[in-house]
C-alpha positions in Angstrom: 138.7 85.0 93.2 135.0 84.3 93.9 132.8 80.9 94.0 130.8 82.0 91.1 134.3 83.0 89.0 135.9 79.9 89.8 133.0 77.8 88.8 133.1 79.1 85.0 136.6 77.3 84.6 135.8 74.7 87.2 135.2 71.0 87.4 131.6 72.0 87.5 132.0 73.9 83.8 133.4 71.2 81.5 130.3 69.9 80.0 129.2 73.4 78.9 131.5 72.9 75.7 129.7 69.1 75.2 127.4 69.8 72.2 129.7 72.2 70.4 132.7 69.4 70.7 130.5 67.0 69.4 128.9 69.1 66.7 132.9 70.0 65.6 133.3 66.1 65.5 130.7 65.6 62.9 132.9 67.9 60.4 136.6 67.3 61.7 136.8 63.3 60.9 140.3 63.3 60.5 140.9 64.8 63.7 138.4 62.0 65.5 141.1 59.5 66.4 143.8 62.6 68.2 140.2 63.8 70.0 139.4 60.5 71.3 142.6 59.7 72.4 143.0 63.1 74.2 139.9 61.9 76.0 141.4 58.8 77.1 144.3 60.6 78.3 142.0 63.0 80.8 141.1 60.0 82.1 141.5 59.4 86.1 143.6 57.3 87.7 142.2 54.4 89.6 141.3 54.6 93.0 144.0 53.7 95.9 143.5 51.7 99.3 141.6 54.5 101.2 138.8 53.1 98.9 139.1 49.3 99.9 136.9 48.0 102.9 137.6 44.4 104.6 134.9 42.4 104.7 132.5 41.7 106.6 131.5 45.0 107.3 129.9 46.4 110.4 126.1 46.2 111.3 125.8 49.8 111.6 124.6 52.2 109.0 126.8 55.5 108.7 129.6 54.1 111.1 133.0 55.5 109.3 135.5 52.6 108.5 138.0 55.0 107.4 138.9 58.8 107.4 141.6 61.2 106.2 142.6 65.2 106.5 142.7 66.6 103.0 144.5 70.2 104.2 143.9 73.4 102.3 141.1 71.6 100.4 138.3 75.0 100.9 138.8 78.2 102.4 136.9 78.6 105.9 136.5 74.7 106.9 138.0 71.5 107.5 137.3 68.7 105.1 137.6 65.0 105.8 137.4 62.2 103.1 135.6 59.1 104.7 134.5 55.5 104.1 131.4 54.7 105.3 129.1 51.8 105.3 125.5 52.0 103.5 123.4 49.8 101.7 123.0 48.4 98.3 119.7 48.2 96.6 119.6 44.6 97.4 120.1 45.3 101.1 123.9 44.5 101.4 125.9 46.3 103.2 128.3 48.1 101.3 131.3 50.6 101.7 130.6 54.3 100.1 133.1 57.0 100.2 132.4 61.1 100.5 133.4 64.0 101.9 132.2 65.5 104.9 133.0 69.4 105.6 132.9 71.2 108.7 133.2 75.4 109.1 136.3 76.1 111.0 134.2 78.8 113.1 132.7 77.9 116.1 129.1 76.6 115.8 126.4 79.6 116.8 124.2 76.4 118.8 125.5 73.2 120.0 125.1 71.3 117.1 125.7 72.2 113.5 122.7 71.6 110.9 123.3 69.3 108.0 123.3 70.0 104.3 123.9 66.6 102.5 124.7 67.2 98.7 124.2 64.5 96.2 126.1 65.6 92.3 125.3 64.9 89.1 126.6 62.3 86.5 130.3 61.8 86.5 130.8 58.5 85.2 129.9 55.1 86.3 133.3 53.5 87.1 135.2 53.5 90.6 137.8 56.0 88.9 135.0 59.0 88.2 134.6 59.5 92.5 134.3 63.0 92.7 136.3 62.8 96.3 139.2 61.7 94.3 139.0 65.4 92.6 141.3 68.2 94.4 139.5 70.8 96.2 140.5 73.4 93.9 138.1 72.0 91.5 135.6 70.2 92.9 134.9 72.6 95.8 133.3 75.4 93.3 131.2 72.3 91.8 129.4 72.2 95.2 126.8 75.1 94.4 127.2 78.0 97.2 129.9 76.1 99.3 131.1 79.3 100.6 127.9 80.2 101.7 126.6 77.3 103.6 129.9 77.1 104.8 129.7 80.8 106.2 126.1 79.7 107.5 128.0 77.2 109.9 126.2 74.1 108.1 128.2 70.6 107.9 128.2 69.7 104.5 128.6 66.1 103.3 129.1 64.9 99.6 128.5 61.6 99.2 130.3 59.8 95.7 127.3 57.1 96.0 128.5 53.1 95.7 130.8 52.2 93.3 132.1 55.4 92.6 135.9 55.2 94.1 134.5 51.8 96.1 134.2 49.0 93.9 131.4 48.6 91.3 129.1 48.3 90.4 127.6 52.1 90.5 123.9 52.1 90.8 123.3 54.8 88.1 119.9 56.1 88.6 118.9 53.2 90.9 116.9 55.6 93.8 117.2 52.9 96.8 120.7 52.9 97.0 121.4 56.6 95.6 119.3 57.6 98.4 120.2 55.3 101.4 124.2 56.6 100.6 122.7 60.0 100.7 121.5 59.4 104.2 124.0 57.2 105.3 126.5 60.2 104.7 124.8 62.4 107.6 125.0 59.7 109.9 128.6 59.6 109.1 128.9 63.2 109.5 127.3 63.1 113.2 129.4 60.0 114.1 132.4 62.6 114.1 132.8 64.4 117.2 134.7 67.3 115.3 132.2 67.9 113.1 129.0 68.7 115.8 126.4 67.5 113.5 123.3 67.2 115.1 120.0 65.7 113.8 118.6 68.3 111.6 119.6 68.2 107.5 118.4 69.0 104.4 119.0 67.2 101.1 120.0 69.3 97.5 120.6 67.4 94.5 121.3 68.3 90.9 120.6 66.0 87.5 121.7 62.2 88.8 121.7 64.1 92.3 118.3 65.4 92.1 117.2 61.7 91.4 119.0 60.9 94.6 117.9 63.7 96.5 114.1 62.7 95.8 114.5 59.1 96.9 116.6 59.8 100.1 113.2 62.3 100.7 111.2 59.3 100.6 113.2 57.3 102.3 114.5 59.1 105.1 111.4 58.5 107.6 111.9 55.0 107.4 115.1 54.7 106.6 116.9 57.2 108.9 114.2 57.8 111.7 116.5 59.4 114.2 117.3 62.3 112.0 115.3 65.6 111.1 114.9 66.3 107.4 113.8 69.8 107.0 113.1 69.9 103.4 114.7 68.3 99.8 115.8 70.4 96.3 115.9 68.5 93.3 117.7 70.8 90.6 116.9 69.4 87.0 116.4 65.7 88.5 116.0 62.7 86.8 112.4 62.4 87.5 109.9 60.1 85.4 112.2 58.1 84.0 109.9 56.5 81.5 109.0 59.8 79.8 112.9 60.8 79.6 113.5 57.5 78.1 110.8 58.2 75.3 112.0 61.9 74.3 115.6 60.7 74.5 114.9 58.2 72.1 112.5 59.7 69.7 114.5 62.8 69.4 118.0 61.4 70.3 121.4 63.6 71.0 124.8 62.8 72.0 124.6 64.1 75.2 121.3 61.8 76.2 123.4 58.7 74.6 125.9 59.1 76.8 123.7 59.0 80.0 121.3 56.3 78.5 124.5 54.4 78.2 125.4 54.8 81.8 121.9 54.0 82.6 121.4 50.8 81.0 124.9 49.0 81.4 124.8 50.3 85.0 121.3 48.4 85.4 122.6 45.5 83.5 125.4 44.9 86.0 123.3 45.4 88.7 120.1 43.5 87.9 121.1 40.0 87.3 118.4 39.1 85.3 118.8 42.4 82.9 121.0 41.8 79.9 121.9 44.5 77.1 120.9 42.1 74.5 117.1 42.5 75.9 117.1 46.2 75.0 120.2 47.4 72.6 121.2 46.8 69.4 124.1 44.5 68.3 125.9 48.1 66.9 124.7 49.6 70.2 126.1 47.3 72.8 129.8 47.9 72.8 129.6 51.8 71.9 127.0 51.8 75.3 130.1 49.8 77.3 132.7 52.0 75.9 131.0 54.8 77.0 130.5 53.8 80.2 134.1 53.0 81.0 134.8 57.1 80.6 134.4 59.4 82.8 132.8 62.8 82.3 133.7 65.2 84.7 135.1 67.7 82.3 135.4 68.7 78.5 138.7 66.6 78.3 137.1 63.6 80.1 134.1 63.8 77.6 135.9 63.7 74.3 136.8 59.6 75.1 132.5 59.2 74.9 131.7 61.5 71.9 132.8 59.1 69.0 130.6 56.4 70.5 128.1 58.6 71.5 127.7 60.6 68.2 127.5 57.2 66.3 124.3 56.1 68.8 123.0 59.4 67.0 123.2 57.6 63.4 122.6 54.0 64.4 120.0 51.5 66.0 120.4 52.2 69.5 117.5 50.9 71.7 115.6 47.9 70.1 113.1 47.3 72.3 112.0 50.3 74.4 113.1 49.2 78.1 109.9 50.5 79.7 108.3 47.6 77.6 109.7 44.4 78.5 110.9 42.8 81.9 112.5 42.6 84.1 113.5 46.3 82.7 109.6 47.8 82.9 109.9 46.5 86.7 113.4 48.5 86.7 112.6 51.6 85.4 108.8 51.7 87.2 110.9 51.2 91.0 113.8 53.9 89.9 111.1 56.6 89.0 110.6 58.8 92.3 107.4 60.1 93.2 105.7 56.2 94.2 105.2 57.8 98.0 104.5 61.1 99.5 107.5 63.0 100.8 106.4 64.7 104.0 108.6 67.8 104.3 108.7 70.9 101.6 110.1 70.1 98.2 111.8 72.7 95.8 112.3 71.5 92.1 114.2 73.7 90.2 114.3 73.5 85.9 115.8 75.3 83.4 113.8 75.8 80.4 117.0 75.8 78.1 117.7 72.3 79.3 117.9 69.5 76.4 118.9 66.8 78.7 115.7 66.8 81.2 112.5 68.0 79.2 111.0 70.6 81.3 107.2 69.6 80.0 108.3 66.4 81.4 109.8 67.8 84.5 106.6 70.2 84.9 104.1 67.4 84.8 106.5 65.6 87.4 106.1 67.8 89.3 102.2 68.2 89.1 101.8 64.3 89.8 103.9 65.6 93.1 101.2 67.9 93.6 98.2 65.0 93.8 100.1 62.6 96.1 99.9 65.6 98.5 103.5 66.8 98.3 104.3 70.1 99.1 106.0 71.2 95.7 107.6 74.5 94.8 108.3 74.4 91.4 110.5 76.6 89.5 111.3 77.6 86.0 114.3 79.6 84.3 114.0 80.9 80.9 117.6 80.6 79.2 119.2 78.0 81.4 121.3 75.0 80.5 121.2 71.8 82.4 124.3 71.9 83.8 124.0 75.4 85.1 121.0 74.8 87.1 122.4 74.5 90.5 124.9 77.1 90.2 122.6 79.7 88.6 120.2 79.4 91.6 122.8 78.7 94.5 121.9 82.0 96.3 118.1 81.4 95.7 118.9 77.3 97.3 120.8 79.0 100.5 117.9 81.2 100.9 115.6 78.5 100.6 118.0 76.2 102.9 118.0 78.7 105.5 114.1 79.3 105.7 113.6 75.4 106.0 116.2 75.3 109.2 114.2 78.2 110.6 110.9 76.7 110.5 109.6 79.3 108.1 106.1 78.0 106.2 107.3 76.9 102.4 105.5 78.6 99.6 104.0 75.4 97.5 103.2 76.6 94.3 101.0 73.0 93.0 98.6 75.3 91.2 101.2 76.6 88.9 102.2 73.0 87.6 98.7 71.7 86.2 
């Protein structure tokens, strides 16, 4: 079975049926309780002691606290689950978990190049960590993984802070996510078996696209010893204000799940932000219940469907977060594009995406161009949000190889206007 075949039924494909499931729920009210309980039963178990780190941590970003071998995780590679040190949004040292995937074939050069993968939304609870998922399910979810292994790259896949490790998880909090992505590269470089060099490239989708954009902005100052070749952001959460506006003006259950995760996460990370400032009394417990659930596959999503569907019918947001402090500053600080990224960037967007608005994405890419970023912006007719990385992976693997080979990039900023 090929990687493409596996992905059709694997971890990355569970959410394809989300909209159909939600629509059906509205018509099959009598089955709602069974539907919800099925989702609760599908939630993963709590992380084990591997994800717990003693305090205080060391003073070295990217240093490995703990690691364990994961036998037979994916063909052609040796895989470790690692716990490493990174940085929270307030600058504190925090433990973060990740996978480090190393090809079994000997490297062509003295050091391997590194691709650091940033995953999309899976939830905001510790038990939602992708590194807890068996390789038979998660390996196909990393787009192009077989090809990246065959090319001889080390692949790192961070969970981000608060997934696996104790929360809160900084969902769509750019500085923390970006640091977690960069420190995963450092963790791989500290492993002699990986033979990982300083040359690396960042690739992320959805939430991970947001993380990738921030990691690209941070790399030169946060990890100056590394050499960034490029950034791929597949349907990233980009202009947060405009995306919030698009969702609140035309609410749908998928968007309500993501907004619930973002707002509840921000209220935990930023101590002067509260749910009472922006959500209605009816919405608060519904958003909180959604934030307790993982959304890794169709069964897990069922636990959040009833609350998300109700939020389309009731007053959800009472005060738009971009109009009131501290939320206004939070949204602005976590919108990427505040500074220039000094490497080639590729942003991909499906035109059938109802989670990330294509017009908002195109305008965001155009704004990056005004900063002087070298942006290659590509749109794909008929491609939905959760298919963008998988459906374009052949192109992305080629783009990665071109960046590592120092071939000229092809920015198309004139096409984003």
